[in-house]
C-alpha positions in Angstrom: 25.3 8.6 1.4 22.3 8.1 4.0 21.4 5.7 6.1 17.8 4.7 5.7 15.5 2.7 7.7 12.6 0.7 6.7 9.5 -1.5 8.3 8.1 -3.4 6.2 10.7 -4.1 4.0 9.5 -8.0 3.5 6.3 -6.4 1.7 6.0 -5.6 -2.0 7.1 -1.7 -1.2 9.3 -2.1 1.4 11.1 -4.7 -0.9 11.4 -2.1 -4.0 12.3 1.2 -1.9 14.9 -1.0 0.0 16.3 -2.0 -3.9 16.0 1.8 -4.8 17.8 3.1 -1.9 20.9 0.8 -2.6 21.1 1.6 -6.1 20.8 4.9 -5.5 23.9 4.7 -2.7 22.3 4.4 0.4 22.8 2.2 2.9 19.6 0.2 4.5 18.4 -0.7 7.7 15.5 -2.8 7.7 13.1 -3.9 11.0 11.4 -7.4 10.9 10.0 -9.8 13.0 12.0 -13.1 14.5 10.0 -15.2 12.8 9.9 -13.2 8.8 11.4 -14.9 6.5 13.0 -12.7 4.0 15.0 -15.1 1.2 13.4 -13.0 -2.1 15.9 -9.9 -0.6 18.7 -12.1 -0.4 20.1 -10.0 -3.4 19.9 -6.7 -1.4 22.7 -5.3 0.9 20.1 -5.1 3.8 21.2 -4.4 7.7 18.4 -6.6 9.2 17.5 -5.7 12.5 14.9 -7.6 14.6 12.3 -5.1 15.8 8.4 -5.5 16.1 6.3 -2.7 15.7 4.7 -3.4 19.6 8.6 -2.9 20.8 9.6 1.1 21.1 12.5 0.1 22.6 14.2 -1.8 19.3 12.5 0.2 17.1 14.6 3.1 18.6 18.0 1.2 18.7 17.4 0.6 15.1 16.7 3.7 14.1 19.6 5.4 15.9 21.8 6.6 13.7 19.3 6.9 10.5 18.6 9.6 8.4 15.3 8.9 7.8 12.8 6.2 8.4 10.2 4.9 5.7 7.2 3.2 7.4 5.7 1.0 5.2 4.7 -2.4 7.8 0.6 -2.4 7.7 -1.6 -4.9 8.0 -4.2 -5.2 5.1 -7.2 -7.2 5.5 -10.7 -7.4 3.7 -12.5 -7.5 7.1 -15.1 -4.9 7.3 -14.6 -4.5 11.3 -11.5 -3.7 12.7 -9.6 -7.1 14.9 -7.1 -7.3 17.2 -4.0 -7.3 14.2 -5.3 -4.3 12.3 -5.1 -2.0 15.6 -2.2 -3.5 16.7 0.1 -2.9 13.3 -1.7 0.1 11.5 -2.5 2.6 14.5 -0.5 1.1 17.4 2.3 0.2 15.7 2.5 3.7 14.3 2.3 4.9 17.4 5.7 3.7 18.4 7.6 4.1 15.3 6.5 8.2 15.8 7.9 7.2 19.4 10.9 5.4 18.4 12.0 8.3 15.6 11.6 10.7 18.2 13.4 9.3 20.9 16.1 8.0 18.3 16.1 11.5 16.6 15.6 10.6 13.9 15.2 13.8 11.3 12.7 12.6 8.8 9.9 10.0 8.7 8.0 9.3 6.0 4.8 7.8 7.0 3.4 5.2 3.9 -0.6 5.3 4.2 -3.2 4.9 1.0 -5.4 6.3 -0.9 -7.9 4.3 1.0 -7.2 7.5 3.4 -8.0 10.1 0.8 -11.7 10.9 0.1 -13.6 9.4 -2.8 -14.2 11.8 -5.9 -17.6 13.4 -5.5 -18.8 15.2 -8.5 -16.7 12.8 -11.5 -13.3 14.9 -10.8 -10.4 13.0 -9.1 -9.8 13.7 -5.2 -6.8 15.5 -4.3 -4.7 15.5 -1.2 -7.6 18.1 0.2 -10.8 15.6 -0.1 -11.9 14.7 3.5 -12.5 11.2 4.1 -15.6 9.9 4.0 -15.6 6.3 3.5 -18.6 5.5 6.4 -21.2 8.0 4.2 -20.5 6.3 1.2 -21.0 2.9 2.8 -17.8 1.7 2.2 -16.1 1.5 6.0 -13.5 -1.1 5.9 -11.2 -2.3 8.8 -8.2 -1.3 6.6 -9.0 1.7 5.5 -10.5 3.2 9.2 -7.2 2.2 10.5 -5.0 3.4 7.7 -7.0 6.5 8.0 -6.6 7.0 12.0 -2.8 6.4 11.4 -2.6 9.4 9.4 -4.3 11.3 12.1 -1.5 10.3 14.6 1.6 11.5 12.2 -0.4 14.7 11.6 -0.9 15.3 15.0 2.7 14.5 16.2 3.8 16.8 13.6 1.4 19.5 14.9 2.7 19.6 18.2 6.7 19.6 16.7 7.4 16.4 18.1 8.3 14.8 14.2 9.2 16.2 11.1 7.0 13.9 8.9 5.9 13.7 5.3 2.8 11.3 4.5 2.2 9.0 1.0 -0.8 7.8 -0.1 0.2 5.0 -2.8 -2.3 3.3 -5.3 -2.8 -0.1 -6.4 0.6 -1.0 -6.6 2.2 -3.6 -9.0 5.4 -4.5 -9.4 8.6 -7.4 -8.4 9.0 -8.8 -5.5 5.4 -9.5 -3.7 6.4 -12.6 -2.1 2.9 -12.7 -0.2 1.7 -11.8 -2.8 -0.2 -9.0 -1.8 -1.9 -6.8 -4.7 0.1 -9.0 -7.6 -2.6 -11.7 -6.2 -5.0 -10.1 -9.0 -2.6 -10.2 -11.4 -1.5 -14.1 -10.5 -5.0 -15.4 -10.1 -5.7 -14.0 -13.7 -3.1 -15.9 -15.2 -3.8 -18.9 -13.1 -7.4 -18.3 -14.8 -9.4 -18.5 -11.1 -11.4 -15.6 -12.0 -14.4 -16.4 -13.8 -15.3 -12.9 -14.5 -14.9 -8.9 -14.4 -16.6 -5.8 -13.1 -16.6 -2.2 -14.2 -15.1 -0.6 -11.2 -12.0 1.9 -11.7 -8.8 2.0 -9.2 -5.5 4.2 -9.9 -3.1 1.6 -11.0 0.9 2.2 -10.6 4.1 0.6 -10.8 5.4 0.0 -7.5 8.8 1.3 -8.0 7.4 4.4 -9.3 6.1 5.1 -5.7 9.1 3.6 -3.8 11.0 6.8 -5.8 8.2 9.1 -4.6 8.9 8.1 -1.2 12.8 9.3 -2.1 11.4 12.4 -2.9 9.0 13.1 -0.3 11.8 12.8 2.1 14.4 14.8 0.1 11.7 17.6 -1.0 8.4 16.8 0.9 7.2 19.4 3.3 6.8 18.7 6.5 3.5 17.8 7.9 2.2 17.3 4.1 0.8 14.2 2.3 1.5 13.3 -1.3 -0.7 11.0 -2.9 1.2 8.7 -5.2 -1.1 7.3 -8.4 -1.1 6.2 -11.4 -3.1 4.9 -14.3 -7.2 5.3 -13.8 -8.3 2.1 -15.4 -11.1 -0.4 -14.9 -10.5 -4.0 -13.5 -11.4 -5.2 -16.6 -8.8 -3.3 -18.7 -6.2 -4.7 -16.0 -7.3 -8.1 -16.3 -7.4 -8.1 -19.6 -4.1 -6.7 -20.1 -2.9 -9.5 -17.4 -4.1 -12.0 -19.2 -3.0 -10.9 -22.6 0.8 -10.8 -20.9 -0.1 -13.8 -19.5 -0.9 -15.3 -23.0 -4.4 -16.6 -21.1 -8.1 -16.3 -22.1 -9.0 -13.2 -20.1 -12.2 -13.3 -17.8 -15.4 -13.3 -20.1 -18.1 -12.9 -17.7 -19.5 -9.5 -16.9 -20.8 -10.1 -13.4 -24.2 -8.6 -13.1 -24.4 -6.1 -9.8 -27.3 -7.6 -8.3 -25.4 -11.3 -8.2 -22.5 -9.9 -6.9 -24.8 -8.2 -4.1 -25.6 -11.3 -3.3 -22.2 -12.6 -3.2 -21.4 -9.7 -0.8 -24.2 -10.4 1.9 -23.3 -13.6 2.7 -19.6 -12.7 2.8 -21.2 -10.0 5.7 -22.9 -13.2 7.5 -19.7 -15.2 7.3 -17.4 -12.6 8.9 -20.1 -12.0 11.3 -19.3 -15.8 12.3 -16.1 -15.4 12.3 -14.9 -16.5 9.0 -12.8 -14.9 6.7 -14.8 -14.2 2.9 -14.0 -14.4 -0.5 -15.8 -11.1 -0.8 -18.2 -8.7 1.3 -20.3 -5.9 0.4 -17.4 -3.4 0.6 -15.2 -5.0 -1.6 -18.1 -5.2 -4.2 -19.0 -1.9 -3.6 -15.3 -1.0 -4.6 -15.5 -3.1 -7.2 -18.6 -1.6 -9.0 -17.9 2.4 -8.4 -16.2 4.7 -10.3 -15.8 6.8 -7.3 -11.8 5.6 -6.8 -10.0 8.5 -8.6 -7.3 9.7 -7.3 -4.5 12.8 -8.6 -0.8 12.9 -8.2 -0.9 16.5 -9.4 0.6 17.8 -6.0 3.5 14.9 -5.9 4.1 15.6 -9.7 4.5 19.3 -9.1 6.4 19.7 -5.9 8.5 16.1 -5.8 8.9 15.5 -9.4 6.8 12.2 -9.4 6.4 10.5 -12.4 4.3 7.9 -13.5 5.5 5.1 -15.6 3.0 2.9 -17.6 1.5 0.3 -16.3 2.5 -2.9 -18.6 5.8 -3.2 -17.6 5.0 -3.3 -14.0 2.6 -6.5 -14.6 4.8 -7.9 -17.0 7.5 -7.8 -14.5 5.3 -9.0 -11.6 4.6 -11.7 -14.0 7.9 -12.9 -14.5 8.5 -12.4 -11.0 6.1 -15.2 -9.8 7.3 -17.2 -12.6 11.0 -17.3 -11.6 9.9 -17.9 -7.8 7.6 -20.4 -8.7 4.6 -18.6 -7.8 2.8 -18.7 -11.1 
Protein backbone atom coordinates (compact mmCIF):
# COMPACT_ATOMS: atom_id res chain seq x y z
CA UNK A 1 0.00 0.00 0.00
CA UNK A 2 1.33 3.41 -0.99
CA UNK A 3 0.58 6.92 0.20
CA UNK A 4 -0.55 9.25 -2.60
CA UNK A 5 -1.11 13.01 -2.43
CA UNK A 6 -3.53 14.85 -4.70
CA UNK A 7 -3.92 18.54 -5.39
CA UNK A 8 -7.34 19.50 -6.73
CA UNK A 9 -9.09 16.45 -5.26
CA UNK A 10 -12.43 18.26 -5.07
CA UNK A 11 -12.54 18.62 -8.87
CA UNK A 12 -13.89 16.11 -11.38
CA UNK A 13 -10.59 14.38 -12.12
CA UNK A 14 -9.10 14.61 -8.64
CA UNK A 15 -12.23 13.19 -7.03
CA UNK A 16 -12.35 10.19 -9.34
CA UNK A 17 -8.61 9.67 -8.97
CA UNK A 18 -9.00 9.61 -5.19
CA UNK A 19 -11.77 7.02 -5.51
CA UNK A 20 -9.64 4.82 -7.79
CA UNK A 21 -6.59 5.04 -5.50
CA UNK A 22 -8.62 4.16 -2.41
CA UNK A 23 -10.28 1.26 -4.22
CA UNK A 24 -6.79 -0.04 -5.04
CA UNK A 25 -5.89 0.00 -1.34
CA UNK A 26 -3.75 3.13 -1.24
CA UNK A 27 -3.88 5.94 1.32
CA UNK A 28 -4.87 9.34 -0.06
CA UNK A 29 -3.74 12.72 1.23
CA UNK A 30 -5.42 15.67 -0.44
CA UNK A 31 -4.68 19.37 -0.20
CA UNK A 32 -7.36 22.03 -0.37
CA UNK A 33 -8.01 25.67 0.36
CA UNK A 34 -9.45 26.51 3.76
CA UNK A 35 -12.62 27.67 2.00
CA UNK A 36 -13.07 24.54 -0.14
CA UNK A 37 -16.08 22.37 0.66
CA UNK A 38 -16.03 18.74 -0.38
CA UNK A 39 -19.32 17.26 0.79
CA UNK A 40 -19.48 15.21 -2.41
CA UNK A 41 -16.40 13.30 -1.21
CA UNK A 42 -17.61 12.45 2.30
CA UNK A 43 -17.85 8.78 1.34
CA UNK A 44 -14.10 8.68 0.63
CA UNK A 45 -11.52 8.17 3.39
CA UNK A 46 -9.34 11.11 2.37
CA UNK A 47 -6.79 12.66 4.73
CA UNK A 48 -7.43 16.35 4.05
CA UNK A 49 -4.70 18.94 4.54
CA UNK A 50 -5.12 22.69 4.26
CA UNK A 51 -2.49 23.94 1.82
CA UNK A 52 -2.98 26.37 -1.03
CA UNK A 53 -0.97 26.32 -4.23
CA UNK A 54 0.67 29.57 -3.22
CA UNK A 55 2.05 27.98 -0.04
CA UNK A 56 5.08 25.87 -0.92
CA UNK A 57 5.91 25.25 2.75
CA UNK A 58 2.44 23.92 3.55
CA UNK A 59 2.46 21.79 0.41
CA UNK A 60 5.84 20.29 1.31
CA UNK A 61 4.53 19.43 4.77
CA UNK A 62 1.46 17.75 3.28
CA UNK A 63 3.56 15.80 0.77
CA UNK A 64 6.11 14.53 3.31
CA UNK A 65 6.00 10.75 3.54
CA UNK A 66 4.10 10.33 0.27
CA UNK A 67 5.17 8.01 -2.52
CA UNK A 68 3.64 10.08 -5.32
CA UNK A 69 2.01 13.47 -5.85
CA UNK A 70 -0.74 13.83 -8.45
CA UNK A 71 -1.02 17.50 -9.37
CA UNK A 72 -4.60 17.94 -10.62
CA UNK A 73 -5.44 21.45 -9.38
CA UNK A 74 -5.98 24.01 -12.14
CA UNK A 75 -7.89 27.16 -12.95
CA UNK A 76 -10.03 27.03 -16.08
CA UNK A 77 -11.21 30.09 -17.96
CA UNK A 78 -12.78 30.96 -21.30
CA UNK A 79 -10.89 34.24 -21.44
CA UNK A 80 -8.44 34.84 -24.25
CA UNK A 81 -6.17 36.98 -22.11
CA UNK A 82 -4.44 35.77 -19.01
CA UNK A 83 -5.68 36.92 -15.63
CA UNK A 84 -4.08 36.80 -12.21
CA UNK A 85 -5.85 33.63 -11.06
CA UNK A 86 -4.81 31.62 -14.10
CA UNK A 87 -1.16 32.51 -13.70
CA UNK A 88 -1.20 32.10 -9.93
CA UNK A 89 -2.81 28.66 -10.15
CA UNK A 90 -1.60 27.08 -13.37
CA UNK A 91 1.93 28.47 -13.59
CA UNK A 92 3.04 29.74 -10.17
CA UNK A 93 1.06 26.99 -8.45
CA UNK A 94 2.80 24.31 -10.51
CA UNK A 95 6.16 25.89 -9.71
CA UNK A 96 5.32 25.66 -5.99
CA UNK A 97 4.19 22.04 -6.31
CA UNK A 98 7.48 21.16 -8.02
CA UNK A 99 9.40 22.86 -5.20
CA UNK A 100 7.31 21.11 -2.54
CA UNK A 101 7.71 17.69 -4.17
CA UNK A 102 11.46 18.24 -4.33
CA UNK A 103 11.74 19.42 -0.73
CA UNK A 104 9.57 16.58 0.56
CA UNK A 105 11.67 14.09 -1.44
CA UNK A 106 8.63 12.50 -3.04
CA UNK A 107 9.85 9.83 -5.51
CA UNK A 108 7.47 10.75 -8.34
CA UNK A 109 5.05 13.44 -9.50
CA UNK A 110 2.29 12.98 -12.07
CA UNK A 111 1.41 16.35 -13.57
CA UNK A 112 -2.01 16.85 -15.12
CA UNK A 113 -1.84 18.93 -18.25
CA UNK A 114 -4.41 18.88 -21.07
CA UNK A 115 -4.71 18.07 -24.75
CA UNK A 116 -4.95 21.85 -25.13
CA UNK A 117 -1.17 21.83 -24.55
CA UNK A 118 -0.69 19.49 -27.53
CA UNK A 119 -0.44 20.81 -31.07
CA UNK A 120 -3.57 20.66 -33.21
CA UNK A 121 -3.89 18.26 -36.13
CA UNK A 122 -2.40 19.73 -39.31
CA UNK A 123 -2.90 16.95 -41.87
CA UNK A 124 -6.13 15.32 -40.82
CA UNK A 125 -4.32 12.72 -38.72
CA UNK A 126 -4.60 12.79 -34.92
CA UNK A 127 -1.82 14.65 -33.11
CA UNK A 128 0.51 12.72 -30.83
CA UNK A 129 2.76 13.82 -27.97
CA UNK A 130 5.40 15.19 -30.36
CA UNK A 131 3.09 17.71 -32.07
CA UNK A 132 4.43 21.25 -31.51
CA UNK A 133 2.10 23.59 -29.66
CA UNK A 134 0.88 26.03 -32.31
CA UNK A 135 -2.33 27.54 -31.02
CA UNK A 136 -1.26 31.16 -31.67
CA UNK A 137 -0.73 30.35 -35.35
CA UNK A 138 -4.15 28.75 -35.50
CA UNK A 139 -5.68 31.92 -34.07
CA UNK A 140 -6.91 30.04 -31.04
CA UNK A 141 -4.69 31.32 -28.27
CA UNK A 142 -6.49 31.43 -24.94
CA UNK A 143 -5.26 31.97 -21.43
CA UNK A 144 -6.05 28.49 -20.15
CA UNK A 145 -4.16 26.68 -22.91
CA UNK A 146 -1.24 29.11 -22.71
CA UNK A 147 -0.79 28.77 -18.95
CA UNK A 148 -1.14 24.98 -19.03
CA UNK A 149 1.46 24.84 -21.80
CA UNK A 150 3.80 26.99 -19.71
CA UNK A 151 3.23 24.79 -16.65
CA UNK A 152 4.19 21.74 -18.68
CA UNK A 153 7.43 23.42 -19.67
CA UNK A 154 8.23 24.00 -15.98
CA UNK A 155 7.76 20.31 -15.21
CA UNK A 156 9.87 19.22 -18.16
CA UNK A 157 12.64 21.66 -17.22
CA UNK A 158 12.72 20.32 -13.66
CA UNK A 159 12.99 16.78 -15.04
CA UNK A 160 15.76 17.81 -17.41
CA UNK A 161 17.99 19.19 -14.65
CA UNK A 162 17.37 16.12 -12.47
CA UNK A 163 15.46 17.99 -9.77
CA UNK A 164 12.30 16.01 -10.38
CA UNK A 165 11.04 12.61 -11.46
CA UNK A 166 7.76 13.45 -13.16
CA UNK A 167 5.39 12.24 -15.84
CA UNK A 168 2.92 14.49 -17.68
CA UNK A 169 -0.55 13.34 -18.70
CA UNK A 170 -2.74 15.19 -21.22
CA UNK A 171 -6.41 14.28 -20.73
CA UNK A 172 -9.17 14.95 -23.22
CA UNK A 173 -12.69 16.28 -22.58
CA UNK A 174 -13.78 14.33 -19.51
CA UNK A 175 -17.24 13.19 -18.42
CA UNK A 176 -18.23 11.24 -15.33
CA UNK A 177 -19.59 11.38 -11.78
CA UNK A 178 -18.47 13.66 -8.93
CA UNK A 179 -18.49 16.78 -11.13
CA UNK A 180 -19.65 19.08 -8.34
CA UNK A 181 -18.80 22.42 -9.93
CA UNK A 182 -19.73 21.31 -12.66
CA UNK A 183 -16.79 21.55 -15.05
CA UNK A 184 -16.95 19.73 -18.39
CA UNK A 185 -20.21 18.13 -17.31
CA UNK A 186 -21.89 21.50 -17.67
CA UNK A 187 -22.35 20.69 -21.36
CA UNK A 188 -24.31 17.56 -20.45
CA UNK A 189 -26.38 19.33 -17.84
CA UNK A 190 -27.22 22.19 -20.20
CA UNK A 191 -28.38 19.73 -22.85
CA UNK A 192 -30.48 17.85 -20.29
CA UNK A 193 -32.03 21.14 -19.15
CA UNK A 194 -32.62 22.15 -22.78
CA UNK A 195 -30.52 25.29 -22.44
CA UNK A 196 -28.58 24.75 -25.67
CA UNK A 197 -30.58 25.73 -28.78
CA UNK A 198 -28.24 24.42 -31.45
CA UNK A 199 -25.20 22.38 -32.34
CA UNK A 200 -21.90 22.91 -34.15
CA UNK A 201 -19.87 20.56 -36.38
CA UNK A 202 -16.63 20.74 -34.39
CA UNK A 203 -15.04 17.64 -32.87
CA UNK A 204 -13.17 16.81 -29.70
CA UNK A 205 -11.78 13.77 -27.90
CA UNK A 206 -14.29 12.75 -25.22
CA UNK A 207 -13.28 10.37 -22.45
CA UNK A 208 -14.59 8.75 -19.27
CA UNK A 209 -12.86 10.50 -16.36
CA UNK A 210 -12.34 7.13 -14.69
CA UNK A 211 -10.26 5.99 -17.66
CA UNK A 212 -8.09 9.06 -17.15
CA UNK A 213 -7.76 8.37 -13.42
CA UNK A 214 -6.65 4.80 -14.10
CA UNK A 215 -4.28 6.08 -16.78
CA UNK A 216 -2.71 8.43 -14.25
CA UNK A 217 -2.14 5.59 -11.81
CA UNK A 218 -0.52 3.61 -14.61
CA UNK A 219 1.64 6.64 -15.43
CA UNK A 220 2.82 6.70 -11.82
CA UNK A 221 3.92 3.07 -12.01
CA UNK A 222 4.94 2.67 -15.65
CA UNK A 223 5.40 6.12 -17.19
CA UNK A 224 8.85 7.21 -18.28
CA UNK A 225 10.46 10.16 -16.54
CA UNK A 226 10.07 13.40 -18.47
CA UNK A 227 7.54 11.92 -20.92
CA UNK A 228 4.00 13.05 -21.71
CA UNK A 229 1.03 10.78 -22.38
CA UNK A 230 -2.22 11.72 -24.09
CA UNK A 231 -5.16 10.18 -22.22
CA UNK A 232 -7.87 10.69 -24.79
CA UNK A 233 -10.97 8.86 -25.85
CA UNK A 234 -13.50 8.99 -28.64
CA UNK A 235 -13.32 11.48 -31.49
CA UNK A 236 -16.89 12.75 -31.70
CA UNK A 237 -18.66 15.86 -32.89
CA UNK A 238 -20.33 18.08 -30.34
CA UNK A 239 -23.56 17.33 -32.16
CA UNK A 240 -23.15 13.59 -31.59
CA UNK A 241 -22.42 14.13 -27.89
CA UNK A 242 -25.45 16.40 -27.51
CA UNK A 243 -27.73 13.92 -29.27
CA UNK A 244 -26.52 11.03 -27.10
CA UNK A 245 -26.93 13.13 -23.95
CA UNK A 246 -30.45 14.14 -24.95
CA UNK A 247 -31.35 10.50 -25.57
CA UNK A 248 -30.08 9.46 -22.14
CA UNK A 249 -31.81 12.42 -20.48
CA UNK A 250 -35.04 11.71 -22.38
CA UNK A 251 -35.27 15.21 -23.84
CA UNK A 252 -35.28 16.57 -27.37
CA UNK A 253 -31.76 17.21 -28.72
CA UNK A 254 -30.64 20.61 -29.97
CA UNK A 255 -31.96 20.74 -33.54
CA UNK A 256 -30.64 24.00 -34.89
CA UNK A 257 -27.40 23.93 -36.86
CA UNK A 258 -25.77 27.21 -35.89
CA UNK A 259 -24.44 29.06 -38.98
CA UNK A 260 -20.73 29.76 -38.70
CA UNK A 261 -21.15 33.39 -39.77
CA UNK A 262 -23.68 34.05 -37.02
CA UNK A 263 -21.49 32.30 -34.46
CA UNK A 264 -18.51 34.45 -35.47
CA UNK A 265 -20.55 37.57 -34.75
CA UNK A 266 -21.49 36.22 -31.33
CA UNK A 267 -17.81 35.48 -30.70
CA UNK A 268 -16.79 39.01 -31.64
CA UNK A 269 -19.43 40.38 -29.28
CA UNK A 270 -17.95 38.17 -26.56
CA UNK A 271 -14.49 39.56 -27.33
CA UNK A 272 -15.82 43.08 -26.80
CA UNK A 273 -17.41 42.14 -23.48
CA UNK A 274 -14.14 40.57 -22.39
CA UNK A 275 -12.23 43.76 -23.14
CA UNK A 276 -14.78 45.60 -21.00
CA UNK A 277 -14.07 43.27 -18.10
CA UNK A 278 -17.18 41.10 -18.46
CA UNK A 279 -16.95 37.30 -18.69
CA UNK A 280 -18.56 36.36 -22.03
CA UNK A 281 -20.70 33.31 -22.66
CA UNK A 282 -18.55 32.62 -25.72
CA UNK A 283 -15.70 34.39 -27.46
CA UNK A 284 -13.93 34.03 -30.79
CA UNK A 285 -11.60 31.30 -29.56
CA UNK A 286 -14.49 29.12 -28.43
CA UNK A 287 -16.24 29.65 -31.74
CA UNK A 288 -13.13 28.49 -33.62
CA UNK A 289 -12.95 25.36 -31.49
CA UNK A 290 -16.68 24.69 -31.90
CA UNK A 291 -16.29 24.60 -35.68
CA UNK A 292 -12.87 22.98 -36.13
CA UNK A 293 -12.09 19.34 -36.88
CA UNK A 294 -8.43 19.78 -35.92
CA UNK A 295 -8.92 18.91 -32.27
CA UNK A 296 -7.85 15.28 -32.83
CA UNK A 297 -5.48 13.30 -30.65
CA UNK A 298 -4.22 9.74 -30.43
CA UNK A 299 -3.67 7.84 -27.18
CA UNK A 300 -1.58 5.14 -28.88
CA UNK A 301 1.51 5.87 -26.78
CA UNK A 302 -0.42 5.54 -23.52
CA UNK A 303 -2.09 2.37 -24.76
CA UNK A 304 1.28 0.92 -25.70
CA UNK A 305 3.37 1.98 -22.70
CA UNK A 306 0.82 2.28 -19.89
CA UNK A 307 -1.78 -0.28 -20.89
CA UNK A 308 -4.29 2.57 -21.15
CA UNK A 309 -7.79 1.47 -22.15
CA UNK A 310 -10.64 3.58 -23.53
CA UNK A 311 -14.14 2.73 -22.33
CA UNK A 312 -17.39 3.50 -24.19
CA UNK A 313 -18.48 7.10 -23.65
CA UNK A 314 -22.19 6.37 -23.11
CA UNK A 315 -21.77 5.02 -19.54
CA UNK A 316 -19.70 8.09 -18.63
CA UNK A 317 -22.46 10.42 -19.81
CA UNK A 318 -25.17 8.33 -18.14
CA UNK A 319 -23.29 8.20 -14.84
CA UNK A 320 -22.68 11.93 -14.98
CA UNK A 321 -26.39 12.65 -15.48
CA UNK A 322 -27.33 10.20 -12.73
CA UNK A 323 -24.89 11.87 -10.35
CA UNK A 324 -26.30 15.31 -11.13
CA UNK A 325 -29.82 14.06 -10.40
CA UNK A 326 -28.78 12.37 -7.15
CA UNK A 327 -27.21 15.61 -5.94
CA UNK A 328 -30.01 17.96 -6.91
CA UNK A 329 -28.10 19.46 -9.83
CA UNK A 330 -30.52 18.32 -12.52
